[in-house]
N, C-alpha and C positions, 0 to 999 in steps of 0.2 A: 501494498500500501506507499502511497506518496502523503507526504503532509497531511495535505486538505483528509482525505480519507478515514487517513489516522484519527487525526478529530474528532472526525464526525463518529467514529465509533466510537471512542472517548468519552464524549458528550454521547452518546444511546447510552451506553453502559451505566453512565451515572445516573442519569435520568430512571433510569430500570430500576435498579438496585433504590433510589429515592422511592421509588411507585413501591415497590414493595414492600419495604418498610413504610409505610405509609396506609397503607391495607390493609398489612398485618397490627399495626399501633391499631386503627381503628375496629379490627374486631376483639382484640383484647384491652382495649377500655369501654367498651361495651359491655364486657363481660359474657363474652359468644365463641372464644376458642374452644372450648369443648363439646357443644352442643355442634360447630362447624364441622366437627373430628369425630362424633359421634353419629352424625349423617355421613361423612365419607367412610363411614364402615357399617351402615346400616346398607347404601348403595352397592357397596362390595356381598357385601351379603347375600343381599336379595338375585346378584347375578351372579349365585355361588365364585365367586370368584377365592382361591385358596386362602387364609390369613397371613398377612402379612403385618410388617410395624410401618405404623403410619407415623413418620416420622415430623414432614415438612407441606401443612397445608396452603401454603401460599410457596412455588418454586420459582427462584430465579437460577436464571442457566449459567454455573458457575463455569462452561466451558467459554465462556465468551471471554472469560476471564485471561486463559489462555493462549488465547490469540496474541499475535505480535505484530509490530508494526511489517515484517520482514515474509506476512504471509500473504498468499493471495485470495482473496475472496470470489469465489467465481459466481457461488449462488448462496440463494438466501432464502433458506425453505422455508416454509411454514406451517408447521402442524395443526394437532387440535388442543388440548391439552395435558399437563404431567402425568403421566401412568404411576403405577406401583414403584415402578423401580426406579423412574425420573428423579420422585421426591424422597429415594432412601439419602439418609445420610451422610450414608458414605458413595452416594451418587452428585444428588445434584444436581442434572447435566436431567438435556430435553434428547430425545430419540437413543436412550440406550438399553431398550428393553429389545422382544424381538425386530419391533419392527427396525428400531434401527440398525440393528444387525442385518437385515434383510436389504436395507438399503447402503450401509456399508460393503456385503459382499454384492450387490451389482457394480458398482464400482470398479471396484477390486476386476470382477469378471469383464469389464469392459474397459481397458487399460486405454482404449482409441481414445474415451469422454475426455482425458488428462483429467480428472479430478480425484483429489482424496478427501474421500466423506470426512474425515475428521482433520481436515488442514485447510480447503478451500470451499466448504458449507459453513456457512453462519447457522444453527437451528435455532428459530423463533416458534412462538405458541399465538394460539388467539384469543389465551386466556392463561393466568399463572396458575389458577385454581386447580388444585389435586382430584382427581380421582381417578377410580381405577380401573374404568371405562366413560367415552367421550359422553354418552346417553347418560349418564348417572347423574350432572348435572342439571337433569331436569327438575331430579326428586331433590337435589339442594335446593332450586330454586324455588319451588313447588310446597316444601315444607316446612324450609327454614325460614330464621328470622328476614325481616325485606333486605336488612345491608347487603344477605350473601346474595343476594339477584341485582343486586347496585353495584355492586364489586364488578360480580363479572362483566355488565353492561360494562360500567367504565373502563376494565381492562382490557374489553374487545375496542372499545373506543379507544383508547390510551396504546395499544399497539398495532391497530390499522395506520394511526398518522406517526405516530415515531416511526415504523417501519419504513414507510410511503416516502420521509424526511432521509430516512439514512440509504435506502437504495438507490434517492435520489444523487443524494449525495458521493455513495461509490460512484451511480452510471456517468454524472457530469465530470466529475475529476479523471474518470480514466483514462489513460494515456499508452494503455499496454494494444488498444484494438481490441481487445475482447472486453467487451463492458459486462459489469457484472447481472445477473437473470435473479428472477425471482419466480420460486416455485409456490406455491399454492398447494397441499398437499391433505389432501382429503374431504370429499366437497359435500358428500350428503346432507350437512348439519350449515352449506352454508345461501342454503336453497329459502324461498319464502316462508315465514314462521319455524326456520331451522335453530338450531340452538345458535347459530353465531351468522344470522341474518344483519344484525348491525355490524359485526366486523366486513362483512362484504360489502353492507351500503357508505360504511365511516371508508374501507379501502376504495371503492370506486370512486366517492368524493374527493378525497386525498388524490388518487393519481389527476383528477379532470380539473386540478387545480397545479400540474407540472404545465410551464410552458416546457413548449418545443425547444429541440437547440435552434440557436442562433443562423441565419441562414449563413452565416463562414460555413459552419457544420458540414459532415461530408453527408450526401444522399440517406445513407443507409442510419443515418443520427440525429436526422432531424425531428422523427417522431415523439423522440424522448423516453424515458425510463419505463410509462407506461407501456412502453412497445415489445417490453422486456420481463411482461409477466407471465405465467404459463398455469395453467391448473389441473392436476391430474388426482389420480385414484390412490388411496393412501396406499401405503409399504404395509400396513399389518396383511394378514389374511393373502398375503404376495396378491392384493391385487391391481397395485402398479404394475407389475410385470405381466399378468395375464392380461390386462387391457391391453398395454404397449403391446403385445402378441397377437393379439386381436384384433388390434387395427392398424400392423403394419404393413408399409408398402416395399415390396421387396426391391424397389429400384431406388429406393433412396437409404442415405447411410444410418446408422443408428442415430446421429445427432439430430440427422434431418427429422425421421420419425420421432422421436422423443420431444422435438420442436412443433410438428402438425397436430401429434395428439395433445399436448398440452394446447395449442393453438384453440383447436376444438371446443376443449373445455373450456374453455375461457368465454367462448366468444356464449356457450349455454348456459355458463354459471353467473358470470360479470356482466354480461350483453354485452359485449366488444369484443 
């Protein structure tokens, strides 16, 4: 990363940590931490999730602190929310469970993409509030204190806006000729009335506010960072790989097929 990109990432991390602390304080000051943890456990039991240690109700991705200025961020990847492995005290990192292993394996098996999943991919979520399975957020919203629903909504808005700012900064300051892409992974809950429809709408609005490149920019860069947004099925249950295989065109390279699939889903989910 160059100086501009590095500073943008540092600013993002500082704000992210501050937001996590603020939401945590809100819950604790309201005396609701025990209720939140109880609901998280209840939701997991309802879905027959094997017992696990509940360590971190709201998760900051500590892997961001391992990123060095010398690293090249090629993809910002957006998952859903931290699962049972991600929230463990020994991890506190996003996409380190089975889905993350599948993603890591995909890039390792396809070196022509020139992507190291743990070095070139910056992983974020749509909300930092933990549940063993994403759908369990609905139980917390329905049965929990209204503060939980507000934090889930507010965190989606913050994540969407802050992520677009970061993507734009990395994109606009690129001097490698290979600007950063943004991958939205898992789109079922991005649809109308889905758990993450707020994130979708906020993301779309934030990208609409991003101006295109100047008239002096190369033709392929004139459409701005919004052109580098792609939507995919989740890595969980191998859905990303199955979808890619079913939609692949044998006349295209792997990278071209990945882009075409991501654009098709973007049009369907984001409407552009």
